[in-house]
C-alpha positions as CSV (number, residue, x, y, z in Angstrom):
1,X,-107.4,206.7,191.6
2,X,-108.8,203.6,193.5
3,X,-109.8,200.4,192.1
4,X,-112.8,198.1,193.0
5,X,-112.0,194.7,194.5
6,X,-113.9,193.1,191.7
7,X,-111.2,194.3,189.3
8,X,-108.5,192.5,191.1
9,X,-110.8,189.4,191.1
10,X,-111.0,189.7,187.3
11,X,-107.3,190.4,186.6
12,X,-106.2,187.2,188.6
13,X,-105.3,184.3,186.2
14,X,-106.9,181.5,188.2
15,X,-106.4,179.0,185.3
16,X,-102.5,179.5,185.2
17,X,-102.3,179.6,189.0
18,X,-104.3,176.3,189.4
19,X,-102.1,174.8,186.7
20,X,-98.8,175.8,188.1
21,X,-99.5,175.4,191.7
22,X,-101.9,172.6,191.9
23,X,-101.4,170.6,188.5
24,X,-104.8,171.1,187.2
25,X,-105.3,170.3,183.6
26,X,-108.2,172.3,182.1
27,X,-110.2,171.6,179.1
28,X,-113.1,173.6,177.5
29,X,-116.4,172.3,178.6
30,X,-118.9,174.9,177.1
31,X,-120.4,178.2,178.0
32,X,-117.1,179.9,178.7
33,X,-116.3,177.1,181.5
34,X,-113.0,175.2,181.8
35,X,-113.1,172.0,183.5
36,X,-110.5,170.1,185.6
37,X,-110.3,167.8,188.7
38,X,-111.0,169.6,191.9
39,X,-108.0,171.0,193.7
40,X,-109.4,171.1,197.1
41,X,-107.6,168.8,199.8
42,X,-110.8,167.4,201.1
43,X,-112.2,166.3,197.7
44,X,-110.6,163.5,195.9
45,X,-112.0,163.9,192.5
46,X,-111.7,160.9,190.0
47,X,-113.9,162.7,187.4
48,X,-113.5,166.5,186.4
49,X,-116.1,168.2,188.5
50,X,-114.5,171.4,189.1
51,X,-114.7,174.4,186.7
52,X,-113.8,178.0,186.3
53,X,-115.4,180.6,184.2
54,X,-112.8,183.4,183.3
55,X,-115.5,185.6,181.7
56,X,-117.4,185.6,185.0
57,X,-114.5,185.2,187.3
58,X,-116.1,182.3,189.3
59,X,-115.5,178.8,190.2
60,X,-117.8,175.8,191.0
61,X,-117.2,172.3,192.1
62,X,-120.1,170.0,191.4
63,X,-118.6,167.2,193.4
64,X,-117.8,168.9,196.8
65,X,-120.2,172.0,196.3
66,X,-117.5,174.7,196.8
67,X,-118.2,177.8,194.5
68,X,-117.5,181.4,194.5
69,X,-115.3,184.2,193.0
70,X,-111.6,183.8,192.5
71,X,-110.7,185.6,195.7
72,X,-112.8,182.8,197.7
73,X,-111.1,180.2,195.6
74,X,-107.6,181.3,196.4
75,X,-108.5,182.0,200.1
76,X,-110.1,178.6,200.5
77,X,-107.3,176.6,199.0
78,X,-104.4,178.5,200.6
79,X,-106.2,179.0,203.9
80,X,-105.0,182.5,204.1
81,X,-107.1,185.2,205.7
82,X,-108.9,187.7,203.4
83,X,-106.3,190.3,203.5
84,X,-103.3,188.0,203.0
85,X,-105.3,186.6,200.1
86,X,-105.7,189.9,198.5
87,X,-101.9,190.6,198.9
88,X,-101.0,187.3,197.5
89,X,-103.2,187.5,194.5
90,X,-101.9,191.1,193.8
91,X,-98.3,190.1,193.9
92,X,-99.0,187.3,191.6
93,X,-101.0,189.4,189.3
94,X,-98.2,192.3,189.5
95,X,-100.9,194.7,190.8
96,X,-99.8,197.7,193.1
97,X,-102.2,197.5,196.2
98,X,-101.7,201.2,196.9
99,X,-104.1,201.9,193.9
100,X,-106.8,200.1,195.8
101,X,-108.8,201.5,198.7
102,X,-109.2,199.8,201.9
103,X,-112.8,200.6,201.8
104,X,-113.3,198.4,199.0
105,X,-111.6,195.6,200.6
106,X,-113.6,195.9,203.8
107,X,-116.9,196.2,202.0
108,X,-116.1,192.9,200.0
109,X,-115.2,191.1,203.3
110,X,-118.3,192.4,205.0
111,X,-120.5,191.4,202.1
112,X,-118.8,187.9,201.9
113,X,-119.5,187.4,205.7
114,X,-123.1,188.3,205.1
115,X,-123.5,185.9,202.2
116,X,-121.8,183.0,204.3
117,X,-124.2,183.6,207.1
118,X,-127.7,182.1,207.2
119,X,-129.8,183.8,204.5
120,X,-133.4,185.1,205.3
121,X,-135.0,182.1,203.6
122,X,-133.2,179.7,205.9
123,X,-134.1,181.7,209.0
124,X,-137.8,182.0,207.8
125,X,-138.0,178.1,207.4
126,X,-136.7,177.5,210.7
127,X,-139.2,179.8,212.2
128,X,-142.1,178.2,210.3
129,X,-140.8,174.8,211.5
130,X,-140.6,176.1,215.2
131,X,-144.1,177.2,215.0
132,X,-145.4,174.1,213.3
133,X,-143.8,172.0,216.3
134,X,-145.6,174.2,218.9
135,X,-148.9,173.7,217.1
136,X,-148.3,169.9,217.0
137,X,-148.0,169.8,220.6
138,X,-151.2,171.7,221.2
139,X,-152.8,169.1,218.7
140,X,-152.5,166.5,221.2
141,X,-154.9,168.3,223.6
142,X,-157.0,170.5,221.6
143,X,-157.7,169.7,218.1
144,X,-159.9,172.9,217.3
145,X,-157.3,175.3,218.6
146,X,-154.5,173.5,216.7
147,X,-156.5,173.6,213.5
148,X,-157.3,177.4,213.9
149,X,-153.5,178.0,214.5
150,X,-152.5,176.0,211.4
151,X,-154.9,178.0,209.4
152,X,-153.5,181.4,210.9
153,X,-150.0,180.1,210.3
154,X,-150.8,179.4,206.5
155,X,-152.2,182.7,206.2
156,X,-149.2,184.5,207.6
157,X,-146.7,182.4,205.4
158,X,-148.6,183.3,202.4
159,X,-148.5,187.0,203.4
160,X,-144.8,186.5,204.1
161,X,-145.4,188.0,207.5
162,X,-142.7,186.1,209.3
163,X,-142.5,188.9,212.2
164,X,-146.2,188.2,213.1
165,X,-145.4,184.4,213.1
166,X,-142.7,185.0,215.6
167,X,-144.9,187.0,217.9
168,X,-147.9,184.8,217.7
169,X,-146.3,181.3,217.9
170,X,-143.0,181.6,219.6
């Protein structure tokens, strides 16, 4: 029987781990969240801006902007690679890793890498920005052509046809 990586994430006691290893003092802040000062080295938190939600198995720091599941929390704080983080969390949670499939671990690692890469919205915004810069250059010498290009760009944006924007403008 294999287990999903999300089960390991949900079985990990982030509150106790942060209390024991990083001196975090938590207090309830509503909606299932527990708040404390941020445990990350690069964030000197004078007011508690860090929170964990044990029902959702996630964390969020409103001060430094770091957020994610408990696996990414442990990985970021300890600076361990993904597989060592999983092993470390399993040991702390008294979980036998032989019950977990390597496919699940690799899938989560791949998924996390995709989430951390630029999302499609950011790529599309950059594409439109580059197209706009090109049109602005044309505007200096040919107003009518630039006006026509702006209208065409607007139509393609409304259609969400970013592939055509790339073809026509770049």
